[in-house]
N, C-alpha and C positions, 0 to 999 in steps of 0.2 A: 505493498499499499503504499500511497503518497505521504508525509507526514511533517508539518515544519519542524526543527530540529534547532538547540544552540549550537553554535562550534565556537563560542569564546566573546567577551564584552563586543556589542551593534555587531555580532554575526549570527544570525541565524536563517539556512535557507528548511530549501522542502527538497525531500530527501525520499527514494526510496524503501524501503523498512521490509522488517520481516510480520506481517499479520499478525495480532493479536487471538488466543484462542481459550478456551474454556478451557482453567483452573483449576478453580472447585464450586459443586454440584451447584450454586446456589449463583452464578457468574449468568454474563449475556453478553455477546455480541450488538453493539448497536453502530448501523452505517450511519457513519455523520453526515445531513444535512443543514448545519448552522452552529458555525460556534466561531463567537467572539474572542475579539482582545480585548485583554483588560486590561488597569491603568497599572494595578497589578502586576503586571505579564512586562510592564518596562525597567521594574526594580529588578530585575531578571534581566533584562536587555542590556541594563547601566550598571547595577550596582553590586548584586547579588550572588554574580559571577563563581565567587570562592566554596559555593553551597551544587555547582554545575558540574555534569560532565558533559564534552562532546559528546551529544548525538540523543543528548536529552528533550521526547518528545512535551511541549508549551504545552500548553490551554487547558485552563476548566470552566469552561461556558460552553459545554456542548448541546447536544441535544437531535435526533431521528430515529430511526427506523430501528428494530429489534429488527438481527439477521441471526441470528441460532439464542436460545436458550440454555443454560446448564438442568442435568438431569432434577433436579428438584424447587427447579424454578418452577411457583406455579401460581405467582403473578400477574403475570405475562405472557403471551404470545406470541410468535413469528411475526412480524408486520401490525405489535402495536408502535403506537407515537409516542415515545418519551421525550424529557428533559430529565439534565441526571445536574445534577446537584454540584457545587467544587465543593465542599467536606463529605471525607466516603467516611461514613457511620453506619452500623450494623443495626438500627433498629432498635435494641432490647436489650442493650446494658444501664445501668446506671443512669449513665450521663446523659444516655438520648432519653430517656424516661424523662428525666428534668428538662428537658428541651433546649438539651446540649449536645446537639450531638457538631460543633465544633472539638467537643474535646470528647469523644465517642475514644471508647473505656478498651474497643477493640482495636483499631486504630491507630492508638496515641503511637507519638512516636516518642515512643520511651527509650532509646538509648539518647536522642538530643534533650530531651527535657521536657518537648513539645506537645500539641495538643494532636488532635485528629488527623493522619494523613488527609491528604489534597490531588487533585488530581493535575499536575501538570507542572509543578511549586515544586524544587529543588530537593537536594536529603534534610533539609530542612522537616519538608512535613514528606518522606517516604522517598523519597523519587523513585513518584509513581508517572507513567508513561501519559501524556494531555488525551487534548480531547480538540488540537487542532489538529487533525488525522481524518483519513479519509474510513477509520473504525477506530474502535476502542470500546476495549474489555472493560467491564461493570462490575464489581464486586456487588452482593448483596442486593441480589436482584427483584425480592422479592419485595425486599425495603425500604432501598435506595433511593430507586428513577421517579418520579413521576410524572406519568401515564398521563396525558391529554389526548386531545380530541383530534382525529386528524380531519383538515376543511378549512380554518383561517393559514394563513401563510406560519409561515415559522418565527420571524419577530412580535407574534404575538403571543408565545410564549419560550422561544430562547433562552428571556434573561428572567426568567425563575430559578436559573441556571448559579447563578449571582450578582447580577446589578438591581431586580428589586428583592429583594430579599436581604440582603444586603443595606439599601437606604433606606428598607423599612427597618432596620432596626435603629441604624441611626437615629430614625427619629423614633421609634418607638423607645429605646434608651431618652434621647434628649431629652423622656418627659413635659413638654412643653403645655403649656396649660390650653384649657380648651379658648381659641381669640389671643393666644399671646403670639410670644416673637419668638423669630430666631435667624443670629446668621450663619449660613453655611458658606464656611469656604475651599472655594475649589471645584467650580460649576464644569469639571471635566461630570462624566458618562455615571459614576455614584453619587455628587455630589449634587447633578444637576436634577437627580430623581428623586435626591433625598429633599431638592427644594420641592417640589413636584409633590411629594407624598405628603410634607410638612402643609404647603395648602389645601389637600385632599382633606387631609383630616380636623380640617378648622385655625392651622395658624392664622391670627388678623394680619401679620408684618412676615416677611419672609425676604429679607438682604441674602444676597450668595456678593462674594468678591473670587475676584481672576483676574486677571491683567491680557488674555484675549481676547481678543473684538468677539466674534466669529462666538461664542461663549457666554458673554454677558449677551449680545442681542439675541441669542437663543435663549437665554433664561428670561429677558425681558418680555418674549412673547409670551410667557405662560404666568406671564402677575407677580414675578419676581423683579423686587427694587435690588438693584443692581451696583456697586462699585468696583470701577478700576482701580486696583493694587498700583498701579502704573501714576495713577493722578497723587492719592492719598498717603503710600505708603507705609513709615511706621503714625501717619497721622489713622488710620482707618478706625483704629477703637472709639477716639474721641470721634468721625462721624457719626461711628454704630448707637454712641450714648446722646449724641444731638438727635440722631431718627428712633431717640427711643425716652426725653425724656429730662435725657442725666443720667439714664442709669445701664443703660448695656440692654443686649435682649436677656430676653429671659431663659435662654438654651442657643450653646452656639456648637453646633457640627463642623467639628476639623473633619475632612475630607481629601488631603490632600497625603499628611502621609512622611515617609525620612525623604522627600529629597522640594519639597520646600524652595522657592526662589529666593535667594537675597542674601543666603547663607556661603559665600565662600571658602571659609577654614570647614562646615560637614563638608561640603562637598570635594577640597582637598584631601581629606582624610578619607570619604567612600572613592575613592578613585585610585588613594593609595594603595585599600584596599582589597582595590582589583583588581590592581595589579603584581601582588604577590602572591607567592606558589598558592597555591587549592591550600594544603594543610596550618598554613603565617595566615593568610587570609583568612579563615576559617575562626582561629584565634584574636584578628585585631580586627573581624566582625563580632563575635559574640562574648570579649571583654573590654570594649570599649564605647566609647557616646558615639556614633559618629554622622546619626542623624541631623538633619536639620531641623531645630527645634520654634523656627521662626511660625512655623501655623500655630503648635499647641502655646503659644505663647501670646498670639492673636488670641488666640480663642480665649484665654482666660483675663488677658485685657480687655475683652469686647463685652466679656460674657456680665448680665448683672450680678450684683451679690445676693449669693442664696441660689444661685442660679447651678444649670446643669451644662457638663461639657459632654458632650458623647464624641468620641474617636473612632474613627472608621477610618482613615486614612492609616497604611499598614507602616509601620516604619522595624526596623529593625537591632537598632545599637544593646547592649544590656545596661548601661552604664551615663543615658547620656539624663544630661542637669535639665531638672521640672526647679521651677518657681514655686519652692511647695511656702516660702512666707506668702507670698501673695496670694496661694489656693490657700491657704488656711484662714489667714486674715477676710477674704472675701465669701465664706465657706459657699465654696464651691466641690459640687457632686461629679466627681467626673467617673465617665463610663467607654467600654472598651472593651473589640472584643470581633475574633474572626465571626461574619454572622452565621445562623446557626438554621442553613435554611430551612429544610423541613419542616423547625416550626413553626413556620410564621408563613409558608404554602396557602393554607386552608386560609389564611385572610387575606390573601394577596388574588388566586387566583380566582373568587367572584367578582375582580373588576377589570377580567382580561375576558369577559362574555361577550354581544353583541355591541356593547356603549368603550367607546374603548378609552375608558377616568384620564389614565395616566397618562397618554401619547407613545403608546408601545409602540405601533403600529409603525412613525416613521421616526421612529428615535434614532437609528441606524442614519449616521453622514455620508456611512459610505459602504455599499456590499459588493465584496469585490472576490475574483477566487481564489480559492486555498495559496495557488501557483503566484498567486501577487503581495503573498506574507510576510516576506525584508522587506520589500517595498512600503510596506501597509506600518511594518515596526516602524521605518525607519521615518515615514509620516508623523505617526502617532510621536515619538519622541521628541520633534520638530515642532508640534505642533503646527501643522503646515495644511495647507488645500480644507481649510473649515475643518478639518477633520475631528469628532468627539464621540465617535461611538464605530465602532465598524468589524460587520459581521462577514465574514468568511466565506465560503458557500463548500467543501467538497466537494 
């Protein structure tokens, strides 16, 4: 089969690799029809090279048609249409029963002290082959895939793999009061969708912060009050307070993470770690503060006293400095973590019926063949051509 594989920093290729096979009796094989490129894929492309090997298959936002089922699969049949959640959860352990599928005890990467395995996301999360490919082996066929109806286009459902539940969790964790206010830092795919969900769930004002004109314009069309970071810079918190009676918003969602703009020291640290041999690079990433903290610092500044910061952007450093004095003084609540996909699906699926409430049908700015994946990564990383969300079609 053809698959998009990692070969080095900013070097991904579409290679011919062996087809996946049924290994466990509850496995299924899915022929992928659509698969997204996620903002966190860019962390692999740019920063997390020490945790990857050449030839690793990337991607964790797939859907497709069941092509083969293991002998103990009873919930699905060949020909069924499924979305594959990005976190690999058994659905039956204690953590899964708590709705914490991202901490699944069956697939936790215990040798690295990490949570549930993820598709296509490095040694940190199990080094499981990902979904930017023609075929994907999916374990736990009775409990993990999300069966969806035939008929509507893939883009009605493909975001159930990651974008929708991740954005939904970020809003749920933000705990915005009914009629309250929220700032969303970063209007990439997750931030954009989080802003839409916040408005849908009753926020009276959503302030979106970014520095890419196309992203700002796109959010404005959905009713978001946008602020251009290039215009406001370090004064963005002051502007947010000016829009909210001097207090700041009830909540802030950090949808940016480790590669926030404007922190050259962190950028140098990330580049240094990425240039080291894998073993040394892992030690630097795992024992140092290599993240840009610009977004989380802005979140702490912009949230009102007694408010909530919901952190959904990916961070990778082990000892990043947090502004603990300010956080304690302002009595800030902080929630974070990988999205628990299966936990949120029942709340989201009803919004994907006849009325496209969240605008998923035209959410992708680019739909491209899998073979154009390497160029899509390059364009997405450079924030060119108005690219906000790309779906690849194997």
